[in-house]
Each structure stands twice: as structure tokens, then as C-alpha cells.
C-alpha positions as CSV (number, residue, x, y, z in Angstrom):
1,M,24.6,-19.5,-36.5
2,F,24.2,-19.3,-32.8
3,F,27.6,-21.0,-32.3
4,F,29.4,-18.3,-34.4
5,F,27.7,-15.6,-32.4
6,F,28.6,-17.2,-29.1
7,S,32.2,-17.8,-30.1
8,G,32.6,-14.2,-31.3
9,R,31.2,-12.9,-28.0
10,K,33.4,-15.2,-26.0
11,S,36.6,-14.0,-27.8
12,L,35.5,-10.4,-27.2
13,Y,35.0,-11.2,-23.5
14,C,38.5,-12.8,-23.3
15,L,40.0,-9.8,-25.1
16,L,38.3,-7.4,-22.6
17,L,39.5,-9.5,-19.7
18,I,43.1,-9.5,-21.0
19,T,42.9,-5.8,-21.6
20,Y,41.5,-5.2,-18.1
21,Y,44.2,-7.2,-16.4
22,S,46.9,-5.6,-18.6
23,L,45.8,-2.2,-17.5
24,L,45.6,-3.3,-13.9
25,I,49.2,-4.5,-14.0
26,T,50.3,-1.3,-15.8
27,H,48.5,0.8,-13.2
28,Y,50.2,-0.9,-10.2
29,S,53.5,-0.9,-12.0
30,L,53.3,2.8,-12.5
31,L,52.1,3.3,-8.9
32,I,55.2,1.3,-7.6
33,T,57.5,3.3,-9.9
34,Y,55.9,6.6,-8.6
35,Y,56.5,5.7,-5.0
36,L,60.1,4.5,-5.7
37,L,60.9,7.8,-7.4
38,L,59.3,9.7,-4.5
39,I,61.4,7.7,-2.0
40,T,64.6,8.3,-4.1
41,H,63.8,12.0,-4.4
42,Y,63.4,12.5,-0.6
43,S,66.4,10.4,0.1
44,L,68.5,12.5,-2.3
45,L,67.2,15.7,-0.7
46,K,68.0,14.4,2.7
47,N,71.6,13.6,1.6
48,Q,71.9,17.0,0.0
49,N,70.8,18.8,3.1
50,A,73.2,16.7,5.2
51,Y,76.0,17.5,2.8
52,H,75.3,21.3,3.0
53,E,75.0,21.1,6.7
54,M,78.4,19.4,7.0
55,H,80.1,22.0,4.8
56,S,78.5,24.9,6.5
57,V,79.8,23.6,9.9
58,R,83.3,23.4,8.4
59,H,83.2,27.0,7.2
60,R,82.1,28.3,10.6
61,Q,85.2,26.8,12.4
């Protein structure tokens, strides 16, 4: 009887461990994705500003 209790508890512990590490991986993946999107966003804004600056200089001449 004790063996069944222990094996059930062990499998629950393994399941919790797997869930914990899965969530940890998901968390860091989302964090990396967030920062990549942030970098892309500011990079595109910078390019857009440079584009508008270039065209506004052309119109002034």
C-alpha cells in the first residue's frame, strides 16, 4: 500500500516539475519575443523618421 502511495506521489512530483519547466521555457520565450518585437518596432520607427526626413529635405530644395 505504501508503494502505491509513493509512486503516485512521485509521478505527481514529476508532473509538477515538467509543468514548472514548461512554464519557465514559455515565459522566457515570450520575453525574448517581446524584446525582439520592441527592437523591430523602434527600428521601423527610426527608418520611417529617416525616410520622412529625407523627403522633407527634397521638398525644401
